N, C-alpha and C positions, 0 to 999 in steps of 0.2 A: 668212732675216730675223732679225736679232738685235734684242734689245730693250735700251734702256739699263738700267743697274743699278738706277736708282730705280724704274723701271716694273716690273721684274721683282719687287722687294721689295713693291711696292703690290700686285700680283697675288697674291702669297703671303699677305700679310696680309688681303686680302678673302676668299681661299679660307679661311684659318684662322678668320676672323670667321664666314663662313657655316657652317663646319663646327661651330663652338662654339655658334652660335644654334641650329642644328639639335639639338645635344646638349641644350641647355636647353629647347628646345620639347619634344623627346622625353621629357625627365624630367618637364616639366609635365604632358604627356598622360598619362604613366604613373601620375603622382600622382592625376590626376582619375579614371581607370580604377579605381585601388586605392581611392580614396575612395568611389566609387559602389559598388565591391563590398563595402566594409567596412560601408556603410549597412545592407545586408541581412544582414550577418554575425551580428548578435545574434538575428535570427530563425532563421537557419541553425543556429546554435549550439544554441537551444533545440529546433529540430527534430530535430537529431542526439541531444541528450540524451533526448529524448521517444522517439526510435526504439530507442536503448539501453535505456532504461527498460522498453519494452514487449517487446523481443527477449529481455532477459534476465529478464524478469518479475520486476522488483525489487519488494519489499514497501515500504512506507512507511518504514520505518526505513532500509532500504538505499538508497532514493532519496533521503533526507535526507543520509545519509552521503556518497553519491556526488557530490551537488551541492555539499556543503561541500568535498569534496576538489577538484573542478573550480574552485570559486571561489577557494580558497586557491592553486591553481596559476596561475590567471590573474593574481591579485595578485602572485605571485612574478615572472611574466614582466614586469608593469608596473614593478616596482621594478627589475628588471634593465635594462628600457629606459631608466628615468630614470637609472640609473647610468652606462650606456654612452653616453648621448646626447651628453655633452660631448666625448667622444672622437671621435665622428663628426662634430662640428661644426667642430672645428679644421681638418681638412684641406679641408672645404668653404669656409671662409672664407679660407683661404690660396689656393685655387684662384680664387675670385672676385676677389681682389686682383689676382694675376697677369694674369688676363683683362682686368680693368679697366684695368690699366697699359698694356695694348696698344691701347686704344681711344682714339679722339679725344673731345672734350667732348660731341658729340651722341650718340655711340655709348654713352658712359658713362651718360648720362641714361636712355636706352632700356634699357641693360643693368640699371641701378639699379631701373627700374620692373619689369622682367621678374623680378629676384631678390626684390623685394618681394612680387609676385604669388605666386611660387613658396614664399616663406616663410609667407604667408597661408594659401595652400592646405595647406602641410605642417602648420601650427599647427592648422588645423581638423580634419585627419585625426587629429592627436594627440588632440584633444578628443573626437572621436568614438569613439576607442578606449576612452576612460574612461567 
């Protein structure tokens, strides 16, 4: 049984859209899990620091110095993320535009909502890191 050319194209487009939506959903769920994991990150960071302080038996001066070094390093990572963020943004925006071009008007609206939700989640994760 052979399918007309238009039907075959529609089937491939549906499969592509399903695949892309699965990828977006997977990314959103990964972001959610990372967000939940990062919410406890400051506690675990402090717990790790406290364990190191106790295991190494740091005195007050050493404790202050090590904490300052770790804070400085964390600030360097933040600055690096801020510097590199635009480079990661460009390919994501291009990919969204390409995907959006494949979709019909109804799908575009849904995709826009999904993208906005993903962006909001990403922005919330960024705020929780700072």
